[in-house]
TORZADO-408686 format. One record per residue (C-alpha): residue in one letter; x, y, z. Coordinates in steps of 0.2 Angstrom, whole numbers, plus 5000, padded with zeros to 4 digits. Layout:
// TORZADO-408686
["A",[X,Y,Z]]
...
//
This chain:
// TORZADO-408686
["M",[5609,5600,5683]]
["K",[5603,5618,5684]]
["K",[5621,5624,5678]]
["L",[5620,5611,5664]]
["F",[5604,5618,5658]]
["D",[5609,5636,5660]]
["D",[5625,5633,5649]]
["W",[5615,5624,5636]]
["F",[5602,5638,5636]]
["T",[5616,5652,5635]]
["R",[5624,5643,5621]]
["Y",[5609,5641,5609]]
["F",[5597,5654,5615]]
["S",[5607,5669,5620]]
["D",[5604,5678,5604]]
["P",[5587,5687,5602]]
["Q",[5587,5682,5584]]
["V",[5586,5664,5589]]
["V",[5572,5667,5601]]
["I",[5562,5675,5587]]
["L",[5566,5660,5575]]
["A",[5561,5647,5589]]
["V",[5544,5656,5593]]
["L",[5540,5657,5574]]
["L",[5543,5639,5572]]
["I",[5533,5634,5587]]
["I",[5518,5645,5581]]
["A",[5519,5637,5564]]
["S",[5520,5619,5571]]
["L",[5505,5622,5583]]
["T",[5495,5630,5569]]
["I",[5498,5615,5557]]
["F",[5495,5602,5571]]
["F",[5479,5609,5578]]
["V",[5470,5618,5563]]
["G",[5479,5609,5548]]
["D",[5464,5600,5543]]
["I",[5453,5616,5542]]
["L",[5467,5625,5532]]
["V",[5468,5611,5519]]
["P",[5461,5622,5505]]
["V",[5473,5636,5510]]
["F",[5488,5624,5509]]
["A",[5482,5617,5492]]
["A",[5480,5635,5486]]
["L",[5498,5640,5492]]
["I",[5505,5624,5483]]
["I",[5497,5628,5466]]
["A",[5501,5647,5468]]
["Y",[5519,5642,5470]]
["L",[5518,5632,5454]]
["L",[5509,5646,5444]]
["E",[5522,5659,5451]]
["G",[5536,5650,5442]]
["S",[5526,5650,5425]]
["I",[5522,5669,5428]]
["D",[5541,5673,5431]]
["S",[5545,5663,5415]]
["L",[5533,5674,5405]]
["Q",[5539,5690,5413]]
["R",[5557,5686,5407]]
["Y",[5549,5689,5389]]
["K",[5544,5707,5394]]
["I",[5526,5701,5397]]
["P",[5517,5712,5410]]
["R",[5514,5703,5426]]
["F",[5495,5704,5426]]
["V",[5494,5697,5408]]
["A",[5506,5683,5413]]
["L",[5496,5680,5428]]
["M",[5480,5678,5418]]
["I",[5488,5667,5405]]
["S",[5494,5655,5419]]
["F",[5478,5655,5429]]
["S",[5468,5652,5413]]
["L",[5478,5637,5409]]
["F",[5477,5631,5426]]
["L",[5458,5632,5425]]
["L",[5458,5623,5409]]
["M",[5468,5609,5416]]
["L",[5457,5608,5431]]
["L",[5441,5607,5420]]
["L",[5449,5593,5410]]
["T",[5454,5583,5425]]
["I",[5437,5584,5433]]
["F",[5426,5581,5418]]
["V",[5438,5569,5407]]
["L",[5452,5561,5417]]
["A",[5443,5559,5434]]
["P",[5428,5549,5427]]
["L",[5439,5538,5417]]
["M",[5450,5534,5432]]
["V",[5435,5530,5443]]
["R",[5428,5519,5429]]
["Q",[5444,5509,5428]]
["A",[5445,5508,5447]]
["T",[5428,5501,5448]]
["Q",[5432,5488,5434]]
["F",[5447,5483,5444]]
["V",[5438,5480,5460]]
["V",[5425,5470,5450]]
["Q",[5439,5459,5443]]
["I",[5446,5455,5461]]
["P",[5435,5440,5464]]
["R",[5441,5432,5447]]
["M",[5459,5436,5451]]
["M",[5457,5428,5468]]
["T",[5450,5412,5460]]
["E",[5464,5411,5448]]
["G",[5477,5415,5461]]
["Q",[5470,5402,5472]]
["A",[5472,5389,5459]]
["L",[5489,5394,5455]]
["L",[5494,5394,5474]]
["M",[5487,5377,5477]]
["Q",[5499,5370,5464]]
["L",[5514,5375,5475]]
["P",[5511,5362,5489]]
["E",[5511,5348,5475]]
["K",[5527,5355,5467]]
["Y",[5536,5359,5484]]
["P",[5529,5348,5498]]
["N",[5545,5350,5508]]
["I",[5543,5369,5509]]
["M",[5525,5372,5510]]
["S",[5510,5361,5516]]
["E",[5492,5362,5510]]
["A",[5486,5368,5527]]
["Q",[5499,5382,5526]]
["M",[5493,5387,5509]]
["M",[5475,5387,5514]]
["E",[5479,5398,5528]]
["I",[5488,5410,5516]]
["I",[5473,5410,5504]]
["G",[5461,5413,5519]]
["G",[5471,5429,5524]]
["L",[5471,5435,5506]]
["R",[5452,5433,5504]]
["A",[5450,5443,5520]]
["Q",[5461,5457,5514]]
["A",[5452,5457,5497]]
["A",[5435,5458,5506]]
["E",[5442,5472,5517]]
["L",[5448,5481,5502]]
["S",[5431,5480,5493]]
["Q",[5422,5486,5509]]
["N",[5434,5501,5510]]
["V",[5430,5505,5492]]
["V",[5411,5504,5495]]
["S",[5413,5515,5511]]
["F",[5424,5527,5502]]
["S",[5411,5529,5488]]
["L",[5397,5532,5500]]
["A",[5408,5545,5510]]
["S",[5412,5553,5494]]
["V",[5394,5555,5489]]
["A",[5391,5563,5506]]
["D",[5405,5575,5504]]
["V",[5400,5581,5487]]
["L",[5394,5598,5494]]
["T",[5411,5600,5503]]
["F",[5420,5596,5486]]
["M",[5410,5609,5477]]
["V",[5414,5622,5490]]
["Y",[5433,5618,5489]]
["L",[5431,5618,5470]]
["I",[5426,5636,5470]]
["M",[5436,5641,5485]]
["V",[5453,5635,5480]]
["P",[5454,5644,5463]]
["L",[5448,5660,5471]]
["L",[5462,5659,5484]]
["I",[5475,5655,5471]]
["F",[5470,5670,5461]]
["F",[5470,5682,5476]]
["F",[5487,5674,5482]]
["L",[5494,5678,5465]]
["I",[5487,5695,5461]]
["D",[5490,5702,5479]]
["K",[5506,5693,5482]]
["D",[5516,5709,5487]]
["K",[5502,5715,5498]]
["I",[5500,5698,5507]]
["I",[5519,5697,5511]]
["Y",[5519,5715,5517]]
["W",[5504,5712,5528]]
["A",[5513,5696,5535]]
["Q",[5529,5705,5538]]
["G",[5519,5718,5549]]
["F",[5517,5704,5563]]
["L",[5536,5701,5563]]
["P",[5549,5710,5573]]
["K",[5559,5723,5563]]
["D",[5576,5715,5568]]
["R",[5573,5698,5560]]
["T",[5590,5695,5550]]
["L",[5592,5677,5555]]
["V",[5573,5673,5550]]
["A",[5575,5682,5534]]
["S",[5591,5673,5529]]
["I",[5584,5656,5533]]
["W",[5567,5660,5524]]
["H",[5576,5666,5508]]
["E",[5586,5650,5507]]
["V",[5572,5638,5511]]
["N",[5559,5648,5501]]
["Q",[5570,5645,5485]]
["K",[5572,5627,5488]]
["I",[5554,5623,5493]]
["A",[5547,5633,5478]]
["G",[5559,5624,5466]]
["Y",[5555,5607,5474]]
["I",[5537,5609,5472]]
["R",[5538,5614,5454]]
["G",[5551,5601,5451]]
["K",[5541,5587,5459]]
["F",[5525,5592,5450]]
["A",[5535,5592,5433]]
["E",[5542,5575,5438]]
["I",[5524,5568,5442]]
["L",[5517,5574,5426]]
["V",[5532,5568,5415]]
["V",[5532,5550,5423]]
["W",[5513,5549,5422]]
["I",[5513,5554,5403]]
["V",[5527,5543,5399]]
["S",[5520,5528,5409]]
["L",[5502,5531,5401]]
["I",[5509,5531,5383]]
["T",[5520,5515,5387]]
["F",[5506,5505,5395]]
["L",[5493,5510,5381]]
["S",[5506,5505,5367]]
["L",[5508,5488,5376]]
["G",[5490,5486,5378]]
["L",[5490,5484,5397]]
["E",[5473,5485,5405]]
["Y",[5469,5499,5417]]
["A",[5483,5510,5409]]
["V",[5476,5526,5415]]
["L",[5474,5521,5433]]
["L",[5491,5512,5434]]
["S",[5500,5526,5425]]
["F",[5493,5539,5437]]
["M",[5499,5528,5452]]
["V",[5516,5527,5444]]
["G",[5516,5546,5443]]
["V",[5510,5549,5461]]
["S",[5523,5536,5467]]
["V",[5537,5548,5465]]
["L",[5531,5557,5480]]
["I",[5538,5544,5491]]
["P",[5557,5542,5486]]
["Y",[5564,5524,5485]]
["V",[5548,5516,5492]]
["G",[5535,5522,5480]]
["A",[5542,5513,5465]]
["A",[5544,5497,5474]]
["V",[5526,5497,5480]]
["I",[5518,5501,5463]]
["T",[5527,5487,5456]]
["A",[5515,5474,5464]]
["P",[5499,5480,5456]]
["I",[5507,5482,5439]]
["A",[5514,5464,5439]]
["L",[5497,5458,5445]]
["V",[5487,5466,5431]]
["A",[5500,5461,5418]]
["Y",[5500,5443,5425]]
["F",[5481,5441,5425]]
["Q",[5480,5448,5408]]
["W",[5493,5438,5399]]
["G",[5502,5426,5411]]
["F",[5520,5423,5412]]
["D",[5523,5427,5393]]
["S",[5533,5439,5383]]
["N",[5520,5453,5385]]
["F",[5522,5452,5404]]
["A",[5541,5453,5402]]
["Y",[5539,5468,5390]]
["V",[5528,5478,5403]]
["M",[5540,5474,5418]]
["I",[5555,5479,5407]]
["A",[5547,5495,5401]]
["Y",[5542,5499,5419]]
["A",[5560,5496,5425]]
["I",[5567,5507,5411]]
["I",[5555,5521,5416]]
["Q",[5560,5520,5434]]
["F",[5579,5520,5429]]
["L",[5577,5535,5418]]
["D",[5567,5544,5432]]
["G",[5580,5541,5445]]
["N",[5595,5544,5435]]
["L",[5590,5557,5422]]
["L",[5574,5566,5426]]
["V",[5577,5569,5445]]
["P",[5595,5575,5443]]
["L",[5589,5587,5429]]
["L",[5575,5594,5439]]
["F",[5582,5595,5456]]
["S",[5601,5595,5454]]
["E",[5608,5601,5471]]
["M",[5592,5609,5476]]
["V",[5589,5596,5490]]
["N",[5606,5590,5497]]
["L",[5600,5577,5510]]
["H",[5606,5559,5514]]
["P",[5594,5545,5508]]
["T",[5592,5540,5526]]
["A",[5586,5557,5531]]
["I",[5574,5557,5517]]
["I",[5566,5540,5522]]
["V",[5565,5546,5540]]
["A",[5557,5562,5535]]
["V",[5544,5553,5524]]
["L",[5540,5541,5539]]
["V",[5538,5554,5552]]
["F",[5529,5568,5542]]
["G",[5518,5555,5533]]
["G",[5513,5548,5550]]
["L",[5509,5565,5556]]
["W",[5500,5572,5542]]
["G",[5496,5559,5529]]
["I",[5498,5562,5511]]
["W",[5502,5581,5514]]
["G",[5516,5575,5526]]
["V",[5523,5564,5512]]
["F",[5522,5577,5499]]
["F",[5531,5590,5511]]
["A",[5543,5578,5519]]
["I",[5558,5583,5509]]
["P",[5554,5602,5510]]
["L",[5551,5601,5529]]
["A",[5567,5591,5531]]
["T",[5576,5604,5521]]
["L",[5569,5617,5532]]
["I",[5575,5608,5548]]
["N",[5592,5606,5540]]
["A",[5593,5624,5536]]
["V",[5588,5629,5553]]
["I",[5601,5618,5561]]
["N",[5615,5624,5550]]
["A",[5610,5642,5553]]
["W",[5607,5641,5571]]
["P",[5620,5652,5580]]
["H",[5628,5646,5596]]
["H",[5643,5651,5606]]
["Q",[5658,5640,5603]]
["E",[5667,5632,5618]]
["E",[5684,5639,5621]]
["K",[5698,5627,5617]]
["P",[5708,5621,5632]]
["T",[5724,5630,5625]]
["Q",[5715,5647,5624]]
["I",[5709,5645,5642]]
["S",[5726,5640,5648]]
["R",[5734,5655,5640]]
["Q",[5721,5667,5647]]
["T",[5724,5659,5664]]
["A",[5743,5661,5662]]
["N",[5741,5680,5658]]
//
């Protein structure tokens, strides 16, 4: 057993570069695991700084000085932040409240509809089974309403924290951008001078993560706007709330689109029933999802993230379970990082039997 472990350790950890990489990965993982909740404003600022850095680079290609490009991008970000807080957020909260208020009416109409099923299909479902299903749905609706109320009370209690974050995050973003080179130079001072393997992996992963974050933000924005325009033109209720949910759903590949189908179908049904308007909404939503998956995603990401769908789903489940919404958002970048580390991890190849026999013969 000891020899087996020694052989494995020699194969994968004999290179000092590998030890450096392993130590850095362990430190980063432990930091995120133990103090990740405390550093949420820092992570949020880093993500937004990544987004703004792309626009700054684009402006610099037109011979605009970096400081001027930084101020333009940062000013536009602040404008979008203010519009979100004072225009978009109150509208979404209002529609969410209206939707929760309508849940009892939807439950009553849904119960009447479900009670017709035992009459039409007595061999498949009995009235007792249907009453059990309706009781479960009522319990879920009551739990949902209670969660909404408790969330509202908690949000009132956390207003001060939100205000602190509202000031802290933009300041962090500004300092990350204006002192980018100084911060990178300072961080490199804690690393060993001989870090060729770490530098090569970071160069590859940094480009992919930065491109992924910018591309994913662009995808959310495009899908959100297109869905909003579509739902408003079709006259669907809660268009702002539902279109936002559609936009955010692209964070969870393959699964998000299927999950959001249910609330859209429910709202459309209770608004119009099974008529042509319901069909138009569902067809429009299907077209949006088709164009997103077959046109927008290849256009934005191309070969940036070359992972198997199974690996993506597993990454979403694992990292989402560990870190919630942040884990879902960073599932693909983290999976890309792991894949890059595995591919770049040096190890000594075992000698082939023919080579060993030749050396023995000599």
